[in-house]
Backbone as CSV, one residue per row, in Angstrom:
resi,resn,N_x,N_y,N_z,CA_x,CA_y,CA_z,C_x,C_y,C_z
1,MET,18.213,2.749,-3.180,17.946,2.452,-1.792,16.700,3.169,-1.282
2,TYR,16.530,4.438,-1.640,15.370,5.187,-1.168,14.110,4.858,-1.957
3,ASN,14.261,4.125,-3.055,13.124,3.765,-3.898,12.527,2.420,-3.508
4,THR,12.939,1.869,-2.379,12.485,0.542,-1.982,11.660,0.600,-0.706
5,VAL,10.879,-0.461,-0.512,10.163,-0.684,0.743,10.803,-1.915,1.362
6,ARG,11.105,-1.843,2.640,11.784,-2.948,3.314,10.954,-3.442,4.479
7,LEU,10.864,-4.765,4.602,10.144,-5.411,5.696,11.166,-5.983,6.664
8,TRP,11.033,-5.631,7.947,12.002,-6.041,8.971,11.318,-6.875,10.045
9,ASP,12.041,-7.846,10.567,11.620,-8.584,11.755,12.186,-7.816,12.940
10,ILE,11.341,-7.196,13.732,11.834,-6.348,14.822,12.406,-7.157,15.984
11,ARG,12.033,-8.431,16.073,12.596,-9.263,17.150,14.060,-9.584,16.899
12,SER,14.384,-9.914,15.649,15.769,-10.283,15.317,16.553,-9.118,14.711
13,ASN,15.849,-8.022,14.419,16.462,-6.855,13.795,17.076,-7.204,12.439
14,LYS,16.390,-8.113,11.710,16.871,-8.535,10.392,15.846,-8.181,9.320
15,GLN,16.371,-7.835,8.169,15.529,-7.530,7.020,14.970,-8.823,6.444
16,ILE,13.665,-8.843,6.158,13.006,-10.033,5.622,12.820,-9.933,4.112
17,GLN,12.340,-8.782,3.640,12.044,-8.594,2.214,12.438,-7.195,1.773
18,VAL,12.719,-7.059,0.493,12.909,-5.756,-0.151,11.966,-5.718,-1.349
19,PHE,11.179,-4.668,-1.438,10.216,-4.512,-2.533,10.692,-3.376,-3.429
20,ASN,10.999,-3.718,-4.674,11.500,-2.759,-5.656,10.428,-2.456,-6.691
21,GLY,10.387,-1.225,-7.159,9.424,-0.877,-8.196,9.185,0.620,-8.283
22,HIS,9.276,1.301,-7.160,9.133,2.757,-7.214,10.332,3.352,-7.939
23,THR,10.111,4.462,-8.634,11.189,5.111,-9.379,11.680,6.386,-8.703
24,ASP,11.146,6.690,-7.525,11.589,7.842,-6.746,11.410,7.510,-5.269
25,CYS,11.768,8.418,-4.395,11.744,8.176,-2.941,10.385,7.709,-2.446
26,VAL,10.394,6.687,-1.592,9.180,6.219,-0.924,8.951,7.128,0.276
27,LEU,7.748,7.705,0.351,7.430,8.673,1.398,6.523,8.117,2.484
28,SER,5.827,7.020,2.192,4.906,6.461,3.182,4.680,4.974,2.923
29,ALA,4.333,4.272,3.983,3.994,2.845,3.878,2.917,2.546,4.909
30,GLU,2.051,1.615,4.583,0.939,1.271,5.467,0.667,-0.223,5.351
31,TYR,0.503,-0.865,6.489,0.112,-2.274,6.515,-1.372,-2.345,6.198
32,SER,-1.734,-3.195,5.277,-3.125,-3.312,4.861,-3.875,-4.312,5.716
33,PRO,-5.108,-4.004,6.081,-5.892,-4.945,6.877,-6.478,-6.104,6.081
34,PHE,-6.331,-6.118,4.748,-6.900,-7.233,3.994,-5.848,-8.291,3.690
35,VAL,-6.328,-9.488,3.400,-5.486,-10.649,3.114,-5.816,-11.116,1.703
36,ILE,-4.791,-11.543,0.962,-5.008,-12.061,-0.386,-4.685,-13.552,-0.425
37,LYS,-5.314,-14.238,-1.350,-4.998,-15.653,-1.563,-4.089,-15.743,-2.778
38,ASN,-2.966,-16.446,-2.622,-2.036,-16.634,-3.726,-1.655,-18.107,-3.821
39,ARG,-0.685,-18.411,-4.673,-0.333,-19.815,-4.914,0.289,-20.506,-3.703
40,ILE,0.807,-19.730,-2.734,1.414,-20.340,-1.548,0.512,-20.241,-0.314
41,GLY,-0.731,-19.854,-0.519,-1.673,-19.740,0.598,-2.197,-18.329,0.728
42,TYR,-2.296,-17.881,1.960,-2.791,-16.545,2.219,-1.643,-15.639,2.636
43,SER,-1.750,-14.370,2.275,-0.674,-13.438,2.580,-1.240,-12.059,2.869
44,ASN,-0.471,-11.284,3.613,-0.846,-9.914,3.916,-0.222,-8.966,2.905
45,VAL,-0.673,-7.729,2.921,-0.273,-6.755,1.919,0.256,-5.490,2.596
46,ILE,1.302,-4.925,2.011,1.818,-3.616,2.397,1.559,-2.674,1.227
47,CYS,1.209,-1.455,1.549,0.929,-0.434,0.545,1.968,0.677,0.724
48,SER,2.497,1.221,-0.372,3.497,2.288,-0.270,3.178,3.419,-1.235
49,GLY,3.485,4.635,-0.798,3.302,5.822,-1.627,4.648,6.475,-1.875
50,SER,4.816,7.076,-3.054,6.133,7.579,-3.444,6.053,8.937,-4.123
51,TRP,7.203,9.591,-4.141,7.365,10.833,-4.876,7.145,10.601,-6.372
52,ASP,7.236,9.331,-6.828,6.989,9.025,-8.241,5.504,9.067,-8.587
53,ASN,4.672,9.463,-7.616,3.232,9.661,-7.810,2.473,8.349,-8.002
54,THR,2.979,7.281,-7.386,2.271,6.000,-7.447,2.049,5.454,-6.041
55,ILE,1.010,4.646,-5.932,0.756,3.826,-4.751,0.863,2.393,-5.228
56,ARG,1.673,1.607,-4.528,1.885,0.212,-4.927,1.513,-0.720,-3.784
57,PHE,0.957,-1.867,-4.148,0.550,-2.885,-3.186,1.492,-4.068,-3.326
58,TRP,2.028,-4.551,-2.192,3.036,-5.610,-2.182,2.576,-6.788,-1.335
59,ASP,2.809,-8.004,-1.814,2.572,-9.233,-1.064,3.776,-9.437,-0.145
60,ILE,3.565,-9.505,1.179,4.708,-9.579,2.094,5.467,-10.900,2.016
61,ARG,4.893,-11.915,1.388,5.599,-13.191,1.240,6.461,-13.247,-0.011
62,SER,6.350,-12.243,-0.853,7.066,-12.284,-2.123,7.724,-10.937,-2.378
63,ASN,8.946,-10.936,-2.861,9.585,-9.667,-3.198,9.554,-9.415,-4.703
64,LYS,8.590,-9.995,-5.365,8.436,-9.802,-6.799,7.788,-8.448,-7.062
65,LYS,7.409,-8.191,-8.301,6.826,-6.904,-8.655,5.535,-6.644,-7.877
66,ALA,5.122,-5.407,-7.856,3.928,-4.986,-7.118,2.689,-5.741,-7.595
67,LEU,1.771,-6.026,-6.664,0.510,-6.686,-6.991,-0.401,-5.769,-7.804
68,TYR,-0.359,-4.500,-7.442,-1.265,-3.533,-8.062,-0.652,-2.146,-7.914
69,MET,-0.985,-1.239,-8.824,-0.464,0.115,-8.751,-1.577,1.116,-9.050
70,ILE,-1.616,2.184,-8.273,-2.507,3.313,-8.531,-1.614,4.473,-8.926
71,LYS,-1.909,5.103,-10.035,-1.131,6.252,-10.504,-1.888,7.524,-10.162
72,GLY,-1.229,8.444,-9.459,-1.837,9.727,-9.127,-1.893,10.647,-10.334
73,ASP,-2.680,11.684,-10.231,-2.798,12.682,-11.288,-1.524,13.526,-11.324
74,GLU,-0.852,13.579,-12.474,0.443,14.274,-12.588,0.346,15.765,-12.260
75,LYS,-0.716,16.428,-12.675,-0.831,17.868,-12.465,-1.366,18.213,-11.083
76,ILE,-2.246,17.381,-10.549,-2.905,17.712,-9.287,-2.188,17.114,-8.078
77,ASP,-1.665,15.899,-8.177,-1.076,15.231,-7.010,0.416,15.535,-6.837
78,ASP,1.233,15.194,-7.823,2.672,15.454,-7.786,3.391,14.767,-6.627
79,GLY,3.046,13.521,-6.365,3.712,12.743,-5.313,2.751,12.371,-4.196
80,ILE,2.821,11.121,-3.735,1.960,10.614,-2.658,2.755,10.682,-1.363
81,ILE,2.285,11.462,-0.386,3.078,11.655,0.827,2.541,10.933,2.058
82,CYS,1.267,10.531,2.051,0.749,9.785,3.201,-0.393,8.871,2.768
83,LEU,-0.569,7.767,3.522,-1.587,6.757,3.244,-2.260,6.347,4.545
84,LYS,-3.534,5.978,4.457,-4.225,5.437,5.625,-5.394,4.582,5.158
85,PHE,-5.459,3.341,5.643,-6.613,2.490,5.391,-7.654,2.749,6.469
86,ILE,-8.904,2.848,6.062,-10.005,3.049,6.996,-11.022,1.943,6.758
87,GLU,-11.398,1.257,7.822,-12.415,0.215,7.739,-13.736,0.791,8.241
88,LEU,-14.730,0.770,7.387,-16.061,1.223,7.757,-16.977,0.016,7.824
89,LYS,-17.757,-0.083,8.863,-18.660,-1.210,9.010,-19.757,-1.121,7.951
90,LYS,-19.982,-2.236,7.251,-20.997,-2.271,6.200,-22.386,-2.349,6.813
91,LYS,-23.333,-1.704,6.152,-24.720,-1.761,6.609,-25.336,-3.112,6.281
92,ASN,-25.045,-3.631,5.095,-25.582,-4.922,4.662,-24.436,-5.901,4.487
93,LYS,-24.559,-7.090,5.080,-23.523,-8.106,4.910,-23.594,-8.670,3.498
94,THR,-22.460,-8.722,2.833,-22.368,-9.242,1.480,-21.226,-10.238,1.420
95,ASN,-21.520,-11.471,1.041,-20.486,-12.507,0.907,-19.597,-12.608,2.153
96,ASP,-20.197,-12.539,3.307,-19.492,-12.643,4.590,-18.472,-11.526,4.813
97,VAL,-18.576,-10.434,4.069,-17.694,-9.288,4.280,-18.404,-8.328,5.218
98,LYS,-17.759,-8.031,6.340,-18.383,-7.177,7.342,-17.944,-5.721,7.233
99,TYR,-16.816,-5.468,6.518,-16.273,-4.123,6.478,-16.046,-3.662,5.053
100,ASP,-16.198,-2.382,4.853,-15.838,-1.705,3.616,-14.453,-1.121,3.840
101,LEU,-13.526,-1.391,2.955,-12.166,-0.907,3.117,-11.929,0.262,2.167
102,THR,-11.441,1.367,2.715,-11.194,2.576,1.941,-9.757,3.011,2.160
103,LEU,-9.086,3.424,1.094,-7.732,3.956,1.185,-7.805,5.464,0.988
104,CYS,-7.301,6.195,1.962,-7.200,7.649,1.848,-5.728,7.987,1.661
105,TYR,-5.445,8.930,0.778,-4.055,9.328,0.608,-3.941,10.825,0.361
106,GLY,-2.818,11.359,0.815,-2.532,12.773,0.627,-1.423,12.945,-0.384
107,SER,-1.506,14.044,-1.127,-0.510,14.300,-2.165,0.309,15.542,-1.842
108,CYS,1.381,15.701,-2.573,2.322,16.794,-2.330,1.671,18.166,-2.511
109,LYS,0.792,18.292,-3.492,0.173,19.586,-3.767,-1.084,19.836,-2.938
110,GLY,-1.431,18.905,-2.044,-2.497,19.199,-1.115,-3.749,18.360,-1.129
111,PRO,-4.256,17.885,-2.271,-5.523,17.156,-2.208,-5.431,15.870,-1.392
112,ILE,-6.481,15.593,-0.656,-6.633,14.300,0.011,-7.651,13.526,-0.797
113,ARG,-7.300,12.323,-1.186,-8.171,11.530,-2.058,-8.614,10.261,-1.343
114,ILE,-9.753,9.774,-1.776,-10.308,8.538,-1.240,-10.434,7.565,-2.395
115,TRP,-9.863,6.364,-2.206,-9.896,5.331,-3.248,-10.577,4.105,-2.670
116,ARG,-11.585,3.596,-3.356,-12.342,2.431,-2.877,-12.264,1.311,-3.874
């Protein structure tokens, strides 16, 4: 139960999706500002960090396995405790992309990391 990420409809107070894959307690979750294209159209992404020292990306339309996983450094990180997406305005427009998206995360042993 603590190893899952759950998506809720706050209007109806009902659970919509359960995302399984973490092997230890989930400590943080963040809604991602980017959209992915999949076989059923476009979908948004949720990102979660766990005591299992991984960050996982989930398609909110599907409760299948994670889209992508980042593994933290076992000796230096020892668990992902917080996440934050930061959008920085790009200096040069490239392929109609106006923003650079950066993921910052904090770990149990202290380092704050930036993943691009």
